[in-house]
C-alpha positions in Angstrom: -207.0 -13.5 102.3 -205.9 -17.2 102.3 -203.3 -16.9 99.0 -201.2 -19.9 97.4 -197.6 -18.1 95.8 -195.4 -20.8 94.1 -192.2 -20.5 93.8 -192.4 -19.0 96.9 -188.4 -19.8 97.9 -187.4 -17.4 95.0 -186.0 -14.9 94.5 -189.6 -12.6 93.6 -191.8 -15.2 94.9 -190.3 -15.1 98.7 -190.2 -11.2 98.6 -193.7 -11.0 97.8 -194.4 -13.4 100.8 -192.8 -11.3 103.3 -195.2 -8.7 101.7 -198.3 -10.5 102.2 -197.0 -11.3 105.9 -196.8 -8.0 106.6 -200.0 -7.2 105.9 -201.5 -10.3 107.5 -202.4 -12.1 104.7 -202.3 -16.3 105.8 -200.0 -18.0 103.5 -199.4 -20.9 101.9 -195.7 -21.5 100.2 -194.7 -23.7 97.3 -191.5 -24.2 95.7 -189.6 -27.4 94.6 -186.5 -26.6 95.9 -184.8 -27.5 92.4 -180.9 -27.1 91.3 -181.1 -24.8 88.5 -179.3 -22.7 90.4 -177.7 -23.4 94.6 -180.7 -24.6 96.9 -178.9 -22.7 99.7 -180.0 -19.9 98.3 -183.7 -20.1 98.7 -183.3 -22.3 101.7 -181.7 -18.7 103.1 -184.8 -16.8 101.2 -187.4 -19.2 103.1 -185.9 -18.9 106.3 -186.2 -15.3 106.2 -190.9 -16.2 106.9 -191.0 -19.8 107.3 -191.4 -19.4 110.7 -194.6 -17.4 110.6 -197.5 -18.5 112.8 -199.7 -17.5 109.5 -196.6 -19.0 106.8 -197.1 -22.9 105.5 -194.9 -24.0 104.1 -194.9 -27.4 100.8 -191.9 -28.7 98.8 -193.7 -29.5 96.4 -193.3 -29.8 92.3 -196.3 -28.6 90.5 -195.9 -30.7 87.8 -197.1 -33.9 90.4 -200.7 -33.7 89.8 -202.0 -35.7 93.4 -199.8 -33.5 94.8 -201.9 -30.2 93.7 -204.6 -31.4 94.3 -204.7 -32.2 97.0 -202.4 -29.0 98.5 -205.6 -27.4 96.8 -208.4 -28.8 98.7 -206.2 -29.4 102.1 -206.2 -25.2 101.9 -208.3 -23.9 99.7 -207.3 -20.2 99.3 -209.1 -17.6 98.0 -206.5 -16.4 95.6 -203.2 -17.5 93.5 -199.9 -16.3 93.3 -197.9 -18.0 90.3 -194.4 -17.1 90.2 -192.9 -20.9 90.1 -191.5 -21.7 87.0 -188.3 -22.5 85.6 -186.4 -19.5 84.4 -183.9 -18.8 81.5 -183.6 -17.9 78.3 -180.0 -19.8 77.8 -181.0 -23.0 79.9 -184.3 -23.4 78.0 -182.0 -23.4 74.7 -179.5 -26.9 77.0 -182.7 -28.6 78.2 -186.2 -27.3 76.5 -188.3 -30.3 78.4 -187.3 -28.6 81.8 -189.8 -26.0 80.5 -192.6 -28.0 78.8 -192.9 -30.5 82.9 -192.8 -26.8 84.9 -193.7 -23.6 82.2 -197.1 -25.9 80.8 -198.4 -28.9 82.6 -197.2 -27.4 86.2 -198.9 -24.2 85.0 -202.3 -26.5 83.7 -202.1 -28.2 87.5 -202.8 -24.4 89.0 -205.3 -23.8 86.9 -207.7 -26.9 87.2 -206.5 -25.9 90.7 -208.3 -22.3 91.1 -210.9 -24.3 88.9 -212.3 -27.1 91.0 -211.7 -25.0 94.4 -213.2 -21.6 93.6 -210.1 -18.9 93.5 -211.2 -15.4 93.0 -208.0 -14.5 91.3 -205.2 -15.9 89.6 -202.1 -14.0 89.1 -198.8 -15.7 87.0 -195.6 -14.0 86.2 -195.5 -13.4 82.2 -192.2 -11.9 80.7 -191.0 -9.2 78.7 -189.2 -12.4 76.8 -193.4 -12.2 75.0 -192.5 -9.7 72.7 -189.5 -11.6 70.5 -189.3 -10.7 67.5 -190.9 -7.6 68.2 -188.5 -4.5 67.3 -191.5 -1.7 67.9 -190.2 -0.1 71.1 -191.7 0.0 73.9 -193.1 -2.9 74.0 -196.9 -2.3 74.4 -199.6 -5.6 76.2 -201.3 -4.4 73.0 -198.3 -5.9 70.2 -199.3 -8.9 68.6 -196.4 -11.8 69.9 -196.4 -14.2 67.8 -192.7 -14.7 67.6 -191.0 -16.0 70.4 -187.3 -17.0 70.2 -186.9 -19.3 73.5 -188.9 -21.9 74.1 -189.0 -19.6 77.9 -190.8 -17.0 75.1 -193.3 -19.7 74.3 -194.0 -20.7 77.9 -194.6 -17.8 78.4 -197.0 -17.2 75.9 -198.9 -20.4 76.3 -199.4 -19.8 80.0 -201.4 -16.8 79.2 -202.9 -18.1 76.2 -204.3 -20.9 78.8 -205.1 -18.9 81.0 -207.8 -17.2 79.2 -208.9 -19.9 78.2 -209.6 -21.0 81.5 -211.3 -17.6 82.2 -213.6 -17.5 79.2 -214.5 -21.7 80.3 -215.0 -21.5 83.8 -215.0 -17.6 84.1 -211.5 -17.6 86.7 -210.0 -14.5 86.9 -206.8 -14.2 85.5 -203.9 -11.4 85.8 -200.8 -11.9 84.0 -197.5 -10.2 84.3 -195.2 -9.4 82.3 -191.9 -8.9 84.4 -189.1 -7.2 82.6 -186.0 -8.2 84.4 -186.4 -7.8 87.6 -183.1 -6.8 90.3 -182.5 -6.6 93.8 -181.3 -7.7 97.3 -182.0 -12.2 96.9 -181.8 -12.5 93.4 -181.1 -15.6 91.2 -177.6 -16.2 90.6 -177.8 -16.6 86.8 -178.9 -12.7 86.3 -176.3 -10.5 85.0 -176.4 -8.5 88.5 -175.2 -11.7 90.6 -172.6 -12.4 88.4 -171.2 -9.3 87.2 -170.9 -8.2 91.2 -169.3 -11.7 91.8 -167.0 -11.4 88.7 -166.0 -8.3 89.7 -165.1 -8.7 93.3 -162.7 -11.7 92.7 -160.8 -9.7 89.8 -162.0 -12.1 87.1 -163.9 -10.4 83.3 -167.2 -9.9 82.9 -168.5 -11.9 80.2 -170.7 -9.3 78.3 -172.8 -9.8 75.3 -173.4 -7.9 72.4 -170.6 -5.9 73.6 -172.4 -4.5 75.7 -174.3 -3.0 73.6 -178.1 -3.9 75.1 -180.5 -1.9 76.1 -182.8 -3.6 78.6 -185.3 -2.0 81.2 -184.6 -3.1 84.6 -186.9 -3.3 86.9 -186.4 -3.1 91.4 -187.4 -6.2 93.3 -189.9 -4.1 95.1 -191.3 -2.3 92.4 -192.1 -6.0 91.2 -193.7 -7.0 94.2 -196.1 -3.6 94.7 -197.2 -4.1 91.3 -198.3 -8.0 92.1 -199.7 -6.4 94.8 -202.1 -4.2 93.3 -203.2 -6.6 91.0 -204.0 -9.3 92.7 -206.3 -6.8 94.9 -208.6 -6.3 91.9 -209.5 -9.1 90.0 -209.6 -8.9 86.1 -212.8 -8.4 85.1 -214.4 -8.8 81.2 -213.2 -5.6 78.5 -217.0 -4.0 77.9 -215.4 -2.8 74.6 -213.6 -5.6 73.5 -214.8 -6.6 69.9 -214.1 -9.8 68.0 -214.0 -8.0 64.9 -210.6 -6.1 66.1 -209.4 -8.1 69.0 -206.8 -6.4 71.3 -204.2 -8.8 72.4 -203.7 -7.0 76.1 -207.8 -7.2 76.9 -211.0 -9.4 76.5 -214.3 -10.4 76.6 -213.4 -12.6 79.3 -212.5 -11.6 82.9 -208.3 -12.0 81.6 -206.0 -9.3 81.7 -202.0 -9.1 80.9 -199.8 -6.1 82.4 -196.0 -4.9 82.0 -194.0 -4.2 84.8 -191.3 -2.5 83.9 -189.2 0.1 85.1 -190.0 1.8 81.4 -186.7 3.5 81.4 -184.3 1.6 79.6 -180.3 1.6 80.6 -177.7 0.6 77.9 -175.6 -2.7 79.7 -172.2 -0.4 80.1 -173.6 2.0 81.9 -175.5 -0.5 84.1 -172.1 -2.0 84.5 -170.3 2.2 85.2 -173.3 2.3 88.2 -172.3 -1.5 89.5 -168.9 -0.6 89.7 -169.4 3.1 92.0 -171.5 1.0 94.0 -168.5 -1.5 94.7 -165.6 1.2 94.5 -164.0 -1.1 91.6 -163.2 -1.2 88.1 -165.0 -4.2 85.5 -163.1 -6.3 84.0 -164.5 -7.2 80.2 -164.5 -9.7 77.4 -167.1 -8.3 75.3 -168.5 -11.0 73.1 -171.4 -11.0 70.4 -175.2 -11.7 70.4 -176.4 -14.7 72.0 -179.1 -17.0 70.2 -182.6 -16.3 71.5 -181.4 -13.0 73.5 -183.2 -9.6 72.3 -180.9 -6.0 71.7 -183.9 -3.7 73.6 -186.5 -4.1 75.6 -188.7 -1.5 77.2 -192.0 -1.5 78.7 -195.3 0.9 78.5 -196.8 0.6 81.4 -199.8 2.9 80.6 -202.5 0.4 80.9 -200.9 -0.8 84.6 -200.8 2.9 85.3 -204.7 3.3 84.1 -205.7 0.5 86.0 -203.8 0.6 89.6 -202.1 4.6 89.8 -198.4 2.6 89.9 -195.5 3.3 87.8 -192.2 1.4 88.7 -189.6 4.0 89.6 -186.8 2.6 91.7 -183.4 3.9 89.8 -181.1 1.6 88.9 -177.9 3.8 91.1 -180.8 3.5 94.4 -181.0 -0.2 93.0 -177.9 -1.6 92.4 -176.0 0.5 95.5 -179.2 -2.1 98.1 -178.1 -4.9 96.2 -173.9 -4.8 96.4 -174.8 -4.0 100.0 -177.0 -7.3 99.8 -174.0 -9.4 98.7 -171.1 -8.0 100.8 -173.0 -8.8 103.9 -173.6 -11.9 102.4 -170.2 -12.6 101.2 -169.2 -12.8 104.5 -171.3 -15.2 105.7 -169.9 -17.5 102.5 -173.6 -17.6 101.5 -173.1 -14.9 98.3 -169.7 -16.7 97.2 -171.7 -20.8 96.8 -174.0 -19.7 95.5 -172.6 -17.8 92.2 -170.4 -20.5 91.4 -174.1 -22.2 90.7 
């Protein structure tokens, strides 16, 4: 298939592009290469697939309406995976308008491109952050998610609502994937694993919020990519038993779906750090701090819907995933990439 992937120089986007190219798809990648973190890491990710004969890369911002229209008109993708977004819960507290431009305006341009160019399935990144104030674990796609705790979370919930409107009005099949704390090689420098690894190697203290009592559903990058590919290959369909008298938040009478993709085994942050210490062979110094604004204490994914529909459950143990990340980081560190990117 011809597939458009936005955020193609990003952590998840680049890994997905590699997988799609390996199986024989033609891929058009979009990324604006912004400086939210060191662009050198994005360039290094892109270099893994930029020269592939079935890959075309566009340096383009989703908020550029004319540029997006031209992209869809020129390349006519059959399917689209939207992974481009302004990421980060904490940054959304400092700079909320960046999320409006990318996550709302940009996503609207993606929807319009799909609507007017015959796209047969749009898969887009949502987030576990949409569960917000929900304290019932595990988080289920059938739960109400009307109480976001950050603008980042609100923008992801808005994406789900916008997609539903397009599915209902125009018959565009859309599937939202709520990712749970993705980690692994080539990950983002603003994420905990990258920050913690750099700090331990430098002999610096880790800033550990909520005194390390967070529990997170850490999900390895390869599991995320596998889930995306399986979902992409099966466009969303209407739920025949959906009823407006008792509306199910996770499905619809339109061709619209949302799924959790998480490891469904939450790990306490202190145990996560212990696994990193073991992989590095070094002890961590820790500065234990209170909870940060916008954070939630625990996340845990109910993946039963994903398992039933696609016969898939993420299952990479954190010890395995962290060891793979450390091996990648050490190699990159020696080349200077991780040192520079880790300061972003």
